[in-house]
C-alpha positions, 0 to 999 in steps of 0.5 A: 482515527477510524471513525473520523476517517477522511477521504480524499479525491486523489486525482487533487491531492496527487497534482501537489508537490512533493518533497524535494524532487530531484531534478528530472525525477520522474514521479510516479503515474499514480499512488502504489494501491494495495498493499501486499496481500490485498486484504486477503492475508488477515492474522489470526485473532489478537491475544493480550495488548503490549502494555508499552509501545516497542522502539522502532527498528531501522532498515532501508530501502533498496538500492537496486531495482529488486524486480517487476513492479506495478506502475500505478495502483488504479483499478484494471478493467476488464472488457467484458465483451473480449473477456480481456484485460492489460497489466502494465509493468515496470520490467527488467527481462521478459516474463510471464504473468499469472493472475489469481483472484481467490474470490472467484476461483482458486486456481489463476483466471489468466496467464500470458507472457510478456516482451519487456522493452525500456523497462516498461512491458503490458501483458494482456490477459484474456479469462474464460466465459465463466469467469467473465461471469463470476466477475461480472457479478461480483462488479469488483474483486482483489487480485494478484500477479505473480510476475516471473522474470530472470529467475525472479518472482513478484507478486503484484496486488492490484483490484480488478474491476468488472463493471459498475462505477470506478471504486473510490480510490483509497484516501488517506488516514487523518493523523499519521504520518511518513516524515521524510528525513531525520532531524539533519536532513539526512534521508531517513524515513520514519513511519508513524502510525495513526492513533486509531480511535474506535466507539467502543474500547476494541482490540485492533491489529495494525501493521504499516509499508512505506511503498516506493517507486523508481522509473525503472522498477515501479512500485515496490513494498518494505514492510517491518520484515523486508520487501514484501514482509511486515508483521501484525502488531497488537493494540487497544483502541477506544475513543481517545486512540491507541491505549498505549499510544497514551501512557497514564491516559495523557491526551498526547499520543506517543505513537510507534514509529518505525524507522529509521529507514534509509533511503538512496538518493539521486535515483529518483525514489518516490516513498509513501506510507500506507497503513492496514487496521483489523477491527476485530468487533465481535471477534470478527475481522473488519478490514481497511488500509489507506495512505499516510500525509508524507512530512510533518506538517499537513494533512493530505486528509484535509485538502493540504499535505503532501503524498510522497517523499521524494530522494 
């Protein structure tokens, strides 16, 4: 899965029809971008991988807006002449934003307040000359906006770009998927893990997310442990896939599946699956994340399939 993954241009794949979109539902302006942690909250080197695949656990996407969210996961560009950048938010009240970029400095690089109108706000931020120079040298860095409004705090991950060509959009793993409904058609999602492969036997750590979007709330992230909360699982990958997914070396995988995840209907919810993986090569982490196809047929990585489940 890792070596033979296929990247695509998202402008074409996100133009396809979504799964059973409700009439009048406002689709996202773009996919959610990097998951919580933004590649900076990696696990410790794994211990012994389990001998079997544990059962999935039930969960639910909240039926109410839980706080502010990003409108799209596209990279945010720094205006180098003015040393400014803007973060577009779905909001529910006036608030404030503090942006951190650990690769640049340990303290926030910019702060700003915003006014919320019709569930939308734009936080306009300005960095110091020193920070702008550091950003320009790195071209692009992982950033997090800590948004505070009405007594709630949200940490929203994004990429901050300060020059060079536009970063390649995240693509899709060649397998794994977000099943939109159960066998009866009920709005219960199941996130099926990709069968990751490696050229040689390699310990890996993985975790899957369901990102959901509403017009009022923007993008939010659900992990096995709740909103913005997740765990890393340890597996052993080889050229045939995850060893635990192939009991007795059977060719057909039985992957780990998270669910059922109940999703509220009639509220214009769009959902997409994301999987992160850390390859432990020589004891050192190599990190990557990509989306997974929605539905059980088609493959978005191959230029077909569907990116979103819609409820």
